[in-house]
N, C-alpha and C positions, 0 to 999 in steps of 0.2 A: 035070341036071348032078350028077355024083357029089360026095360030100363032099370027096374029094381035089381035084377040079377047082375046087370052090367055094373051097378054101383057096388055091389057085393064083391064082384070079381076084382075090382080096382084095389081094394084093401090088401088082399094077399099079393097082388101084383106089386104094389109099392113095397111090401115086405121083401119079396123076392128080389126086386130091383135094388133095394138098399143093400141086401146081403151080397149080391153079385157085384155091386158097385164097390163096396168096401173090400171085397175079396180080390177082384181082379180088375176093377176100374171100368167095367163096361156095362153098368147097371141100366143103361138106356135101351139096350136091345130088347128086353121083354116089353118095355113100354112101346117101343117102335112097332113090334110085332102085333101087339094087342090093338093099338090104334090104327094100324094099317088095315086090320080086318073089319073095322067099324065103318059105318056109312057116314063119314064125315068128310067135309071138303078139305082139300090140301092145306088151306090157310089155317083152319082150325086144328088140323093134325099138327102142323108145324108149331103153332103157338102153344099147343098143349104139351108137346114134346119139349119145347124150350123151357116152359115153366117147370116141368118135371125135372129137367136137367139142372136148372138153377137150384132147386131143392136138393137134388143128389149132390151137386157140386158143393153146396154150402155145408151140408152135413159131413161130407168127406173132408172138406177143408178143415173144419172144426176138429174132427177126429184125428186127422193126420197131423195137425198142428200140436194138438194136445199130446200125441204119442211121440213127437219129435221127427216125424217123416218129412215134414216141410222145414227146410232150413235155408240158409242164405244161398247155397249152391243151387238148390231147386228153384228158388226165386229167380236167381240170375239166368239159368237156363230157360225158364218160362218166359222171361222178359224178351228173349230173342224171338219167341213165337208170336208175339203181339202184332207185328206188322202183317205177317202172312195170314193170320187169323182175320184181321180187319179186311184185307183185300179179298180173301176167300168168301167172307161173309157178304160183301158187296156183290161179288160174282154170283153167289148162291141166291141172293134176292132177285137178281136180274133173271136167272134161270128159272126160278120158282114161278115168276110172273109170266114167263114165256111158254110154259109147258101146260098141257091139259091134265085133268084128273087121272085118267087111265095111265098116261105115260109116267106121271109122278109116282103112282103106286108101283109100277114096274121098276122104276129107278130105285125106289126105296128097297124093294126085295133084291134087286141086283147088287146093291151096296151091301146089304146084309149077307148075301151069298159070298161075296168077295171078302168081307171081314171074317166070316166063318172059315173060309178056306185058308186065309192067311193065318188065322189062329191055330188051325190044324197043322199047317206047315211048320210053324214056329215050334 
């Protein structure tokens, strides 16, 4: 796929991700699948995914706050996640630096497979 076509593909990818994210909260999966298939290194992959997730999270937060889905109870529950998220992020950074590109790609696909299976079981 040419660079021009890759840029064209990203526009509907963003639309699909936004819809899936607002619908069921997992809009990052199409982004992860797309970038995992590109020939970019794991650091750029991770940074691009993080930037995309920030945009998804911001738009979802605005929409959910506007519609009343985010309230005091949700904020209280979310606050309990903060320590684990911080610790998990630090562990993830160390693991990211310790593994090669090929293993990274396989881990990404394995995580997506597990998430998909868990969603089917649910």
